PDB file of N, CA, C and O in Angstrom:
ATOM      1  N   UNK A   1       0.811  -1.183   0.000  1.00  0.00           N
ATOM      2  CA  UNK A   1       0.000   0.000   0.000  1.00  0.00           C
ATOM      3  C   UNK A   1       0.867   1.264   0.000  1.00  0.00           C
ATOM      4  O   UNK A   1       0.531   2.261  -0.638  1.00  0.00           O
ATOM      5  N   UNK A   2       1.960   1.203   0.710  1.00  0.00           N
ATOM      6  CA  UNK A   2       2.824   2.375   0.789  1.00  0.00           C
ATOM      7  C   UNK A   2       3.400   2.718  -0.586  1.00  0.00           C
ATOM      8  O   UNK A   2       3.426   3.883  -0.982  1.00  0.00           O
ATOM      9  N   UNK A   3       3.854   1.709  -1.298  1.00  0.00           N
ATOM     10  CA  UNK A   3       4.415   1.957  -2.626  1.00  0.00           C
ATOM     11  C   UNK A   3       3.385   2.516  -3.591  1.00  0.00           C
ATOM     12  O   UNK A   3       3.696   3.400  -4.389  1.00  0.00           O
ATOM     13  N   UNK A   4       2.162   2.007  -3.523  1.00  0.00           N
ATOM     14  CA  UNK A   4       1.103   2.485  -4.407  1.00  0.00           C
ATOM     15  C   UNK A   4       0.716   3.918  -4.062  1.00  0.00           C
ATOM     16  O   UNK A   4       0.478   4.727  -4.959  1.00  0.00           O
ATOM     17  N   UNK A   5       0.651   4.238  -2.779  1.00  0.00           N
ATOM     18  CA  UNK A   5       0.305   5.606  -2.382  1.00  0.00           C
ATOM     19  C   UNK A   5       1.363   6.608  -2.830  1.00  0.00           C
ATOM     20  O   UNK A   5       1.046   7.662  -3.380  1.00  0.00           O
ATOM     21  N   UNK A   6       2.609   6.264  -2.588  1.00  0.00           N
ATOM     22  CA  UNK A   6       3.689   7.176  -2.998  1.00  0.00           C
ATOM     23  C   UNK A   6       3.747   7.319  -4.512  1.00  0.00           C
ATOM     24  O   UNK A   6       3.963   8.414  -5.032  1.00  0.00           O
ATOM     25  N   UNK A   7       3.555   6.215  -5.213  1.00  0.00           N
ATOM     26  CA  UNK A   7       3.598   6.273  -6.672  1.00  0.00           C
ATOM     27  C   UNK A   7       2.474   7.135  -7.223  1.00  0.00           C
ATOM     28  O   UNK A   7       2.668   7.878  -8.185  1.00  0.00           O
ATOM     29  N   UNK A   8       1.309   7.037  -6.618  1.00  0.00           N
ATOM     30  CA  UNK A   8       0.191   7.857  -7.064  1.00  0.00           C
ATOM     31  C   UNK A   8       0.451   9.339  -6.890  1.00  0.00           C
ATOM     32  O   UNK A   8      -0.002  10.156  -7.692  1.00  0.00           O
ATOM     33  N   UNK A   9       1.172   9.682  -5.854  1.00  0.00           N
ATOM     34  CA  UNK A   9       1.460  11.099  -5.606  1.00  0.00           C
ATOM     35  C   UNK A   9       2.545  11.661  -6.518  1.00  0.00           C
ATOM     36  O   UNK A   9       2.477  12.826  -6.908  1.00  0.00           O
ATOM     37  N   UNK A  10       3.551  10.844  -6.865  1.00  0.00           N
ATOM     38  CA  UNK A  10       4.670  11.368  -7.654  1.00  0.00           C
ATOM     39  C   UNK A  10       4.615  10.975  -9.125  1.00  0.00           C
ATOM     40  O   UNK A  10       5.535  11.283  -9.882  1.00  0.00           O
ATOM     41  N   UNK A  11       3.546  10.296  -9.536  1.00  0.00           N
ATOM     42  CA  UNK A  11       3.432   9.842 -10.925  1.00  0.00           C
ATOM     43  C   UNK A  11       3.455  11.010 -11.907  1.00  0.00           C
ATOM     44  O   UNK A  11       4.114  10.936 -12.944  1.00  0.00           O
ATOM     45  N   UNK A  12       2.753  12.067 -11.591  1.00  0.00           N
ATOM     46  CA  UNK A  12       2.696  13.217 -12.490  1.00  0.00           C
ATOM     47  C   UNK A  12       4.014  13.961 -12.620  1.00  0.00           C
ATOM     48  O   UNK A  12       4.292  14.563 -13.656  1.00  0.00           O
ATOM     49  N   UNK A  13       4.822  13.921 -11.575  1.00  0.00           N
ATOM     50  CA  UNK A  13       6.100  14.651 -11.592  1.00  0.00           C
ATOM     51  C   UNK A  13       7.205  13.893 -12.307  1.00  0.00           C
ATOM     52  O   UNK A  13       8.004  14.488 -13.030  1.00  0.00           O
ATOM     53  N   UNK A  14       7.252  12.581 -12.108  1.00  0.00           N
ATOM     54  CA  UNK A  14       8.377  11.811 -12.631  1.00  0.00           C
ATOM     55  C   UNK A  14       8.107  11.148 -13.969  1.00  0.00           C
ATOM     56  O   UNK A  14       9.024  10.996 -14.776  1.00  0.00           O
ATOM     57  N   UNK A  15       6.889  10.756 -14.216  1.00  0.00           N
ATOM     58  CA  UNK A  15       6.572  10.041 -15.448  1.00  0.00           C
ATOM     59  C   UNK A  15       6.565   8.544 -15.231  1.00  0.00           C
ATOM     60  O   UNK A  15       7.092   8.039 -14.240  1.00  0.00           O
ATOM     61  N   UNK A  16       5.964   7.849 -16.168  1.00  0.00           N
ATOM     62  CA  UNK A  16       5.757   6.407 -16.025  1.00  0.00           C
ATOM     63  C   UNK A  16       7.061   5.613 -16.079  1.00  0.00           C
ATOM     64  O   UNK A  16       7.272   4.708 -15.273  1.00  0.00           O
ATOM     65  N   UNK A  17       7.914   5.943 -17.005  1.00  0.00           N
ATOM     66  CA  UNK A  17       9.136   5.150 -17.190  1.00  0.00           C
ATOM     67  C   UNK A  17      10.056   5.231 -15.975  1.00  0.00           C
ATOM     68  O   UNK A  17      10.559   4.210 -15.506  1.00  0.00           O
ATOM     69  N   UNK A  18      10.273   6.424 -15.472  1.00  0.00           N
ATOM     70  CA  UNK A  18      11.152   6.597 -14.308  1.00  0.00           C
ATOM     71  C   UNK A  18      10.589   5.890 -13.085  1.00  0.00           C
ATOM     72  O   UNK A  18      11.328   5.247 -12.339  1.00  0.00           O
ATOM     73  N   UNK A  19       9.289   6.006 -12.880  1.00  0.00           N
ATOM     74  CA  UNK A  19       8.659   5.371 -11.732  1.00  0.00           C
ATOM     75  C   UNK A  19       8.676   3.852 -11.853  1.00  0.00           C
ATOM     76  O   UNK A  19       8.865   3.158 -10.855  1.00  0.00           O
ATOM     77  N   UNK A  20       8.483   3.329 -13.054  1.00  0.00           N
ATOM     78  CA  UNK A  20       8.520   1.877 -13.259  1.00  0.00           C
ATOM     79  C   UNK A  20       9.919   1.319 -13.017  1.00  0.00           C
ATOM     80  O   UNK A  20      10.075   0.290 -12.360  1.00  0.00           O
ATOM     81  N   UNK A  21      10.925   1.990 -13.542  1.00  0.00           N
ATOM     82  CA  UNK A  21      12.304   1.524 -13.340  1.00  0.00           C
ATOM     83  C   UNK A  21      12.682   1.585 -11.861  1.00  0.00           C
ATOM     84  O   UNK A  21      13.340   0.680 -11.350  1.00  0.00           O
ATOM     85  N   UNK A  22      12.273   2.638 -11.183  1.00  0.00           N
ATOM     86  CA  UNK A  22      12.557   2.757  -9.754  1.00  0.00           C
ATOM     87  C   UNK A  22      11.866   1.650  -8.965  1.00  0.00           C
ATOM     88  O   UNK A  22      12.472   1.048  -8.078  1.00  0.00           O
ATOM     89  N   UNK A  23      10.612   1.383  -9.281  1.00  0.00           N
ATOM     90  CA  UNK A  23       9.882   0.316  -8.589  1.00  0.00           C
ATOM     91  C   UNK A  23      10.501  -1.053  -8.817  1.00  0.00           C
ATOM     92  O   UNK A  23      10.613  -1.850  -7.885  1.00  0.00           O
ATOM     93  N   UNK A  24      10.902  -1.330 -10.047  1.00  0.00           N
ATOM     94  CA  UNK A  24      11.546  -2.611 -10.337  1.00  0.00           C
ATOM     95  C   UNK A  24      12.898  -2.732  -9.657  1.00  0.00           C
ATOM     96  O   UNK A  24      13.266  -3.809  -9.188  1.00  0.00           O
ATOM     97  N   UNK A  25      13.634  -1.641  -9.599  1.00  0.00           N
ATOM     98  CA  UNK A  25      14.939  -1.663  -8.931  1.00  0.00           C
ATOM     99  C   UNK A  25      14.782  -1.914  -7.441  1.00  0.00           C
ATOM    100  O   UNK A  25      15.536  -2.692  -6.857  1.00  0.00           O
ATOM    101  N   UNK A  26      13.810  -1.261  -6.825  1.00  0.00           N
ATOM    102  CA  UNK A  26      13.554  -1.480  -5.397  1.00  0.00           C
ATOM    103  C   UNK A  26      13.148  -2.920  -5.150  1.00  0.00           C
ATOM    104  O   UNK A  26      13.635  -3.549  -4.210  1.00  0.00           O
ATOM    105  N   UNK A  27      12.261  -3.451  -5.981  1.00  0.00           N
ATOM    106  CA  UNK A  27      11.806  -4.827  -5.798  1.00  0.00           C
ATOM    107  C   UNK A  27      12.953  -5.822  -5.978  1.00  0.00           C
ATOM    108  O   UNK A  27      13.076  -6.768  -5.201  1.00  0.00           O
ATOM    109  N   UNK A  28      13.787  -5.619  -6.987  1.00  0.00           N
ATOM    110  CA  UNK A  28      14.896  -6.541  -7.229  1.00  0.00           C
ATOM    111  C   UNK A  28      15.928  -6.495  -6.104  1.00  0.00           C
ATOM    112  O   UNK A  28      16.419  -7.532  -5.657  1.00  0.00           O
ATOM    113  N   UNK A  29      16.249  -5.291  -5.653  1.00  0.00           N
ATOM    114  CA  UNK A  29      17.224  -5.164  -4.562  1.00  0.00           C
ATOM    115  C   UNK A  29      16.673  -5.767  -3.273  1.00  0.00           C
ATOM    116  O   UNK A  29      17.411  -6.397  -2.516  1.00  0.00           O
ATOM    117  N   UNK A  30      15.393  -5.576  -3.026  1.00  0.00           N
ATOM    118  CA  UNK A  30      14.797  -6.112  -1.801  1.00  0.00           C
ATOM    119  C   UNK A  30      14.709  -7.630  -1.830  1.00  0.00           C
ATOM    120  O   UNK A  30      14.846  -8.274  -0.790  1.00  0.00           O
ATOM    121  N   UNK A  31      14.486  -8.204  -2.988  1.00  0.00           N
ATOM    122  CA  UNK A  31      14.432  -9.668  -3.070  1.00  0.00           C
ATOM    123  C   UNK A  31      15.822 -10.291  -2.977  1.00  0.00           C
ATOM    124  O   UNK A  31      15.941 -11.499  -2.771  1.00  0.00           O
ATOM    125  N   UNK A  32      16.863  -9.494  -3.124  1.00  0.00           N
ATOM    126  CA  UNK A  32      18.213 -10.008  -2.933  1.00  0.00           C
ATOM    127  C   UNK A  32      18.564 -10.128  -1.452  1.00  0.00           C
ATOM    128  O   UNK A  32      19.482 -10.865  -1.091  1.00  0.00           O
ATOM    129  N   UNK A  33      17.843  -9.415  -0.598  1.00  0.00           N
ATOM    130  CA  UNK A  33      18.130  -9.454   0.849  1.00  0.00           C
ATOM    131  C   UNK A  33      18.005 -10.865   1.408  1.00  0.00           C
ATOM    132  O   UNK A  33      18.930 -11.322   2.079  1.00  0.00           O
ATOM    133  N   UNK A  34      16.891 -11.586   1.162  1.00  0.00           N
ATOM    134  CA  UNK A  34      16.818 -12.952   1.707  1.00  0.00           C
ATOM    135  C   UNK A  34      17.803 -13.919   1.051  1.00  0.00           C
ATOM    136  O   UNK A  34      18.151 -14.945   1.634  1.00  0.00           O
ATOM    137  N   UNK A  35      18.249 -13.591  -0.158  1.00  0.00           N
ATOM    138  CA  UNK A  35      19.226 -14.454  -0.813  1.00  0.00           C
ATOM    139  C   UNK A  35      20.601 -14.320  -0.175  1.00  0.00           C
ATOM    140  O   UNK A  35      21.389 -15.266  -0.179  1.00  0.00           O
ATOM    141  N   UNK A  36      20.885 -13.149   0.371  1.00  0.00           N
ATOM    142  CA  UNK A  36      22.188 -12.905   0.986  1.00  0.00           C
ATOM    143  C   UNK A  36      22.204 -13.349   2.442  1.00  0.00           C
ATOM    144  O   UNK A  36      23.122 -14.044   2.878  1.00  0.00           O
ATOM    145  N   UNK A  37      21.178 -12.941   3.194  1.00  0.00           N
ATOM    146  CA  UNK A  37      21.090 -13.305   4.612  1.00  0.00           C
ATOM    147  C   UNK A  37      19.998 -14.334   4.801  1.00  0.00           C
ATOM    148  O   UNK A  37      18.858 -14.124   4.384  1.00  0.00           O
ATOM    149  N   UNK A  38      20.341 -15.437   5.423  1.00  0.00           N
ATOM    150  CA  UNK A  38      19.418 -16.540   5.582  1.00  0.00           C
ATOM    151  C   UNK A  38      18.791 -16.492   6.971  1.00  0.00           C
ATOM    152  O   UNK A  38      19.249 -17.171   7.890  1.00  0.00           O
ATOM    153  N   UNK A  39      17.751 -15.694   7.116  1.00  0.00           N
ATOM    154  CA  UNK A  39      17.025 -15.641   8.383  1.00  0.00           C
ATOM    155  C   UNK A  39      15.584 -15.240   8.118  1.00  0.00           C
ATOM    156  O   UNK A  39      15.251 -14.728   7.049  1.00  0.00           O
ATOM    157  N   UNK A  40      14.746 -15.478   9.099  1.00  0.00           N
ATOM    158  CA  UNK A  40      13.332 -15.125   8.950  1.00  0.00           C
ATOM    159  C   UNK A  40      13.152 -13.612   8.874  1.00  0.00           C
ATOM    160  O   UNK A  40      12.314 -13.125   8.115  1.00  0.00           O
ATOM    161  N   UNK A  41      13.922 -12.878   9.644  1.00  0.00           N
ATOM    162  CA  UNK A  41      13.817 -11.417   9.624  1.00  0.00           C
ATOM    163  C   UNK A  41      14.204 -10.859   8.257  1.00  0.00           C
ATOM    164  O   UNK A  41      13.572  -9.922   7.769  1.00  0.00           O
ATOM    165  N   UNK A  42      15.227 -11.424   7.642  1.00  0.00           N
ATOM    166  CA  UNK A  42      15.634 -10.980   6.306  1.00  0.00           C
ATOM    167  C   UNK A  42      14.556 -11.305   5.280  1.00  0.00           C
ATOM    168  O   UNK A  42      14.329 -10.527   4.353  1.00  0.00           O
ATOM    169  N   UNK A  43      13.894 -12.441   5.437  1.00  0.00           N
ATOM    170  CA  UNK A  43      12.814 -12.809   4.518  1.00  0.00           C
ATOM    171  C   UNK A  43      11.640 -11.840   4.637  1.00  0.00           C
ATOM    172  O   UNK A  43      11.097 -11.389   3.628  1.00  0.00           O
ATOM    173  N   UNK A  44      11.254 -11.522   5.863  1.00  0.00           N
ATOM    174  CA  UNK A  44      10.144 -10.597   6.075  1.00  0.00           C
ATOM    175  C   UNK A  44      10.494  -9.204   5.573  1.00  0.00           C
ATOM    176  O   UNK A  44       9.691  -8.571   4.888  1.00  0.00           O
ATOM    177  N   UNK A  45      11.684  -8.724   5.908  1.00  0.00           N
ATOM    178  CA  UNK A  45      12.094  -7.389   5.470  1.00  0.00           C
ATOM    179  C   UNK A  45      12.200  -7.319   3.947  1.00  0.00           C
ATOM    180  O   UNK A  45      11.741  -6.353   3.338  1.00  0.00           O
ATOM    181  N   UNK A  46      12.792  -8.323   3.339  1.00  0.00           N
ATOM    182  CA  UNK A  46      12.958  -8.324   1.889  1.00  0.00           C
ATOM    183  C   UNK A  46      11.643  -8.343   1.135  1.00  0.00           C
ATOM    184  O   UNK A  46      11.461  -7.588   0.180  1.00  0.00           O
ATOM    185  N   UNK A  47      10.729  -9.195   1.555  1.00  0.00           N
ATOM    186  CA  UNK A  47       9.447  -9.265   0.852  1.00  0.00           C
ATOM    187  C   UNK A  47       8.574  -8.035   1.122  1.00  0.00           C
ATOM    188  O   UNK A  47       7.783  -7.634   0.268  1.00  0.00           O
ATOM    189  N   UNK A  48       8.716  -7.446   2.295  1.00  0.00           N
ATOM    190  CA  UNK A  48       7.953  -6.230   2.593  1.00  0.00           C
ATOM    191  C   UNK A  48       8.415  -5.067   1.725  1.00  0.00           C
ATOM    192  O   UNK A  48       7.594  -4.334   1.174  1.00  0.00           O
ATOM    193  N   UNK A  49       9.707  -4.901   1.605  1.00  0.00           N
ATOM    194  CA  UNK A  49      10.241  -3.814   0.769  1.00  0.00           C
ATOM    195  C   UNK A  49       9.955  -4.093  -0.709  1.00  0.00           C
ATOM    196  O   UNK A  49       9.648  -3.174  -1.469  1.00  0.00           O
ATOM    197  N   UNK A  50      10.059  -5.364  -1.113  1.00  0.00           N
ATOM    198  CA  UNK A  50       9.757  -5.715  -2.501  1.00  0.00           C
ATOM    199  C   UNK A  50       8.295  -5.445  -2.834  1.00  0.00           C
ATOM    200  O   UNK A  50       7.975  -5.067  -3.961  1.00  0.00           O
ATOM    201  N   UNK A  51       7.414  -5.633  -1.871  1.00  0.00           N
ATOM    202  CA  UNK A  51       5.993  -5.343  -2.096  1.00  0.00           C
ATOM    203  C   UNK A  51       5.766  -3.857  -2.340  1.00  0.00           C
ATOM    204  O   UNK A  51       4.894  -3.485  -3.126  1.00  0.00           O
ATOM    205  N   UNK A  52       6.530  -3.016  -1.682  1.00  0.00           N
ATOM    206  CA  UNK A  52       6.408  -1.579  -1.923  1.00  0.00           C
ATOM    207  C   UNK A  52       6.835  -1.230  -3.347  1.00  0.00           C
ATOM    208  O   UNK A  52       6.197  -0.408  -4.006  1.00  0.00           O
ATOM    209  N   UNK A  53       7.905  -1.849  -3.818  1.00  0.00           N
ATOM    210  CA  UNK A  53       8.341  -1.613  -5.197  1.00  0.00           C
ATOM    211  C   UNK A  53       7.358  -2.146  -6.215  1.00  0.00           C
ATOM    212  O   UNK A  53       7.116  -1.517  -7.245  1.00  0.00           O
ATOM    213  N   UNK A  54       6.790  -3.306  -5.928  1.00  0.00           N
ATOM    214  CA  UNK A  54       5.800  -3.897  -6.825  1.00  0.00           C
ATOM    215  C   UNK A  54       4.505  -3.096  -6.808  1.00  0.00           C
ATOM    216  O   UNK A  54       3.842  -2.963  -7.837  1.00  0.00           O
ATOM    217  N   UNK A  55       4.145  -2.566  -5.655  1.00  0.00           N
ATOM    218  CA  UNK A  55       2.933  -1.761  -5.558  1.00  0.00           C
ATOM    219  C   UNK A  55       2.990  -0.525  -6.437  1.00  0.00           C
ATOM    220  O   UNK A  55       1.977  -0.105  -6.997  1.00  0.00           O
ATOM    221  N   UNK A  56       4.162   0.050  -6.555  1.00  0.00           N
ATOM    222  CA  UNK A  56       4.285   1.216  -7.432  1.00  0.00           C
ATOM    223  C   UNK A  56       4.092   0.825  -8.891  1.00  0.00           C
ATOM    224  O   UNK A  56       3.635   1.641  -9.692  1.00  0.00           O
ATOM    225  N   UNK A  57       4.430  -0.402  -9.246  1.00  0.00           N
ATOM    226  CA  UNK A  57       4.239  -0.853 -10.621  1.00  0.00           C
ATOM    227  C   UNK A  57       2.765  -0.984 -10.970  1.00  0.00           C
ATOM    228  O   UNK A  57       2.375  -0.727 -12.109  1.00  0.00           O
ATOM    229  N   UNK A  58       1.944  -1.378 -10.012  1.00  0.00           N
ATOM    230  CA  UNK A  58       0.512  -1.481 -10.275  1.00  0.00           C
ATOM    231  C   UNK A  58      -0.072  -0.125 -10.644  1.00  0.00           C
ATOM    232  O   UNK A  58      -0.926  -0.035 -11.526  1.00  0.00           O
ATOM    233  N   UNK A  59       0.379   0.917  -9.983  1.00  0.00           N
ATOM    234  CA  UNK A  59      -0.089   2.265 -10.295  1.00  0.00           C
ATOM    235  C   UNK A  59       0.353   2.664 -11.692  1.00  0.00           C
ATOM    236  O   UNK A  59      -0.436   3.203 -12.468  1.00  0.00           O
ATOM    237  N   UNK A  60       1.596   2.404 -12.010  1.00  0.00           N
ATOM    238  CA  UNK A  60       2.131   2.783 -13.319  1.00  0.00           C
ATOM    239  C   UNK A  60       1.415   2.037 -14.435  1.00  0.00           C
ATOM    240  O   UNK A  60       1.020   2.646 -15.429  1.00  0.00           O
ATOM    241  N   UNK A  61       1.244   0.732 -14.286  1.00  0.00           N
ATOM    242  CA  UNK A  61       0.620  -0.040 -15.368  1.00  0.00           C
ATOM    243  C   UNK A  61      -0.844   0.325 -15.556  1.00  0.00           C
ATOM    244  O   UNK A  61      -1.302   0.450 -16.692  1.00  0.00           O
ATOM    245  N   UNK A  62      -1.581   0.497 -14.476  1.00  0.00           N
ATOM    246  CA  UNK A  62      -2.991   0.832 -14.644  1.00  0.00           C
ATOM    247  C   UNK A  62      -3.165   2.246 -15.198  1.00  0.00           C
ATOM    248  O   UNK A  62      -4.027   2.470 -16.047  1.00  0.00           O
ATOM    249  N   UNK A  63      -2.366   3.195 -14.733  1.00  0.00           N
ATOM    250  CA  UNK A  63      -2.479   4.559 -15.244  1.00  0.00           C
ATOM    251  C   UNK A  63      -2.066   4.644 -16.708  1.00  0.00           C
ATOM    252  O   UNK A  63      -2.684   5.367 -17.489  1.00  0.00           O
ATOM    253  N   UNK A  64      -1.041   3.920 -17.073  1.00  0.00           N
ATOM    254  CA  UNK A  64      -0.588   3.930 -18.459  1.00  0.00           C
ATOM    255  C   UNK A  64      -1.602   3.253 -19.372  1.00  0.00           C
ATOM    256  O   UNK A  64      -1.900   3.759 -20.454  1.00  0.00           O
ATOM    257  N   UNK A  65      -2.130   2.118 -18.944  1.00  0.00           N
ATOM    258  CA  UNK A  65      -3.100   1.401 -19.773  1.00  0.00           C
ATOM    259  C   UNK A  65      -4.401   2.189 -19.910  1.00  0.00           C
ATOM    260  O   UNK A  65      -4.937   2.310 -21.012  1.00  0.00           O
ATOM    261  N   UNK A  66      -4.904   2.717 -18.821  1.00  0.00           N
ATOM    262  CA  UNK A  66      -6.168   3.452 -18.885  1.00  0.00           C
ATOM    263  C   UNK A  66      -6.012   4.821 -19.528  1.00  0.00           C
ATOM    264  O   UNK A  66      -6.992   5.399 -19.997  1.00  0.00           O
ATOM    265  N   UNK A  67      -4.802   5.342 -19.557  1.00  0.00           N
ATOM    266  CA  UNK A  67      -4.561   6.615 -20.225  1.00  0.00           C
ATOM    267  C   UNK A  67      -4.645   6.518 -21.734  1.00  0.00           C
ATOM    268  O   UNK A  67      -4.777   7.535 -22.415  1.00  0.00           O
ATOM    269  N   UNK A  68      -4.571   5.307 -22.266  1.00  0.00           N
ATOM    270  CA  UNK A  68      -4.628   5.100 -23.711  1.00  0.00           C
ATOM    271  C   UNK A  68      -6.027   4.775 -24.213  1.00  0.00           C
ATOM    272  O   UNK A  68      -6.225   4.574 -25.411  1.00  0.00           O
ATOM    273  N   UNK A  69      -7.002   4.723 -23.301  1.00  0.00           N
ATOM    274  CA  UNK A  69      -8.354   4.336 -23.645  1.00  0.00           C
ATOM    275  C   UNK A  69      -9.224   5.590 -23.738  1.00  0.00           C
ATOM    276  O   UNK A  69      -9.060   6.534 -22.965  1.00  0.00           O
ATOM    277  N   UNK A  70     -10.127   5.582 -24.674  1.00  0.00           N
ATOM    278  CA  UNK A  70     -11.047   6.705 -24.813  1.00  0.00           C
ATOM    279  C   UNK A  70     -11.927   6.822 -23.564  1.00  0.00           C
ATOM    280  O   UNK A  70     -12.191   5.828 -22.888  1.00  0.00           O
ATOM    281  N   UNK A  71     -12.372   8.029 -23.268  1.00  0.00           N
ATOM    282  CA  UNK A  71     -13.133   8.270 -22.037  1.00  0.00           C
ATOM    283  C   UNK A  71     -14.414   7.443 -21.977  1.00  0.00           C
ATOM    284  O   UNK A  71     -14.793   6.993 -20.895  1.00  0.00           O
ATOM    285  N   UNK A  72     -15.082   7.233 -23.086  1.00  0.00           N
ATOM    286  CA  UNK A  72     -16.339   6.484 -23.064  1.00  0.00           C
ATOM    287  C   UNK A  72     -16.114   4.980 -22.912  1.00  0.00           C
ATOM    288  O   UNK A  72     -17.075   4.247 -22.675  1.00  0.00           O
ATOM    289  N   UNK A  73     -14.884   4.501 -23.039  1.00  0.00           N
ATOM    290  CA  UNK A  73     -14.573   3.083 -22.874  1.00  0.00           C
ATOM    291  C   UNK A  73     -13.794   2.795 -21.599  1.00  0.00           C
ATOM    292  O   UNK A  73     -13.349   1.665 -21.399  1.00  0.00           O
ATOM    293  N   UNK A  74     -13.619   3.787 -20.734  1.00  0.00           N
ATOM    294  CA  UNK A  74     -12.792   3.628 -19.536  1.00  0.00           C
ATOM    295  C   UNK A  74     -13.352   2.565 -18.589  1.00  0.00           C
ATOM    296  O   UNK A  74     -12.586   1.783 -18.026  1.00  0.00           O
ATOM    297  N   UNK A  75     -14.648   2.523 -18.409  1.00  0.00           N
ATOM    298  CA  UNK A  75     -15.254   1.517 -17.536  1.00  0.00           C
ATOM    299  C   UNK A  75     -15.054   0.115 -18.062  1.00  0.00           C
ATOM    300  O   UNK A  75     -14.841  -0.812 -17.281  1.00  0.00           O
ATOM    301  N   UNK A  76     -15.118  -0.059 -19.361  1.00  0.00           N
ATOM    302  CA  UNK A  76     -14.923  -1.355 -19.962  1.00  0.00           C
ATOM    303  C   UNK A  76     -13.469  -1.802 -19.855  1.00  0.00           C
ATOM    304  O   UNK A  76     -13.194  -2.985 -19.653  1.00  0.00           O
ATOM    305  N   UNK A  77     -12.552  -0.874 -19.987  1.00  0.00           N
ATOM    306  CA  UNK A  77     -11.125  -1.198 -19.947  1.00  0.00           C
ATOM    307  C   UNK A  77     -10.640  -1.515 -18.545  1.00  0.00           C
ATOM    308  O   UNK A  77      -9.722  -2.318 -18.374  1.00  0.00           O
ATOM    309  N   UNK A  78     -11.237  -0.902 -17.549  1.00  0.00           N
ATOM    310  CA  UNK A  78     -10.751  -1.148 -16.191  1.00  0.00           C
ATOM    311  C   UNK A  78     -11.285  -2.451 -15.682  1.00  0.00           C
ATOM    312  O   UNK A  78     -10.989  -2.839 -14.552  1.00  0.00           O
TER     313      UNK A  78
END
């Protein structure tokens, strides 16, 4: 939820591509945490941070996809 909220607020300033790359980078780096440290705390921390990065991608993909649809077809596309 945190990643989606932040992405929604900064989407207009940064643009889709920058926000998508940032979200993917955060998710990839966070998923490397449990691979490096083998503990339950590292697993929880890594997946929690990765979820924030992935959450920002949901905002980017839905905004980009729905931005390409005509206004009268927006309900059908979503």
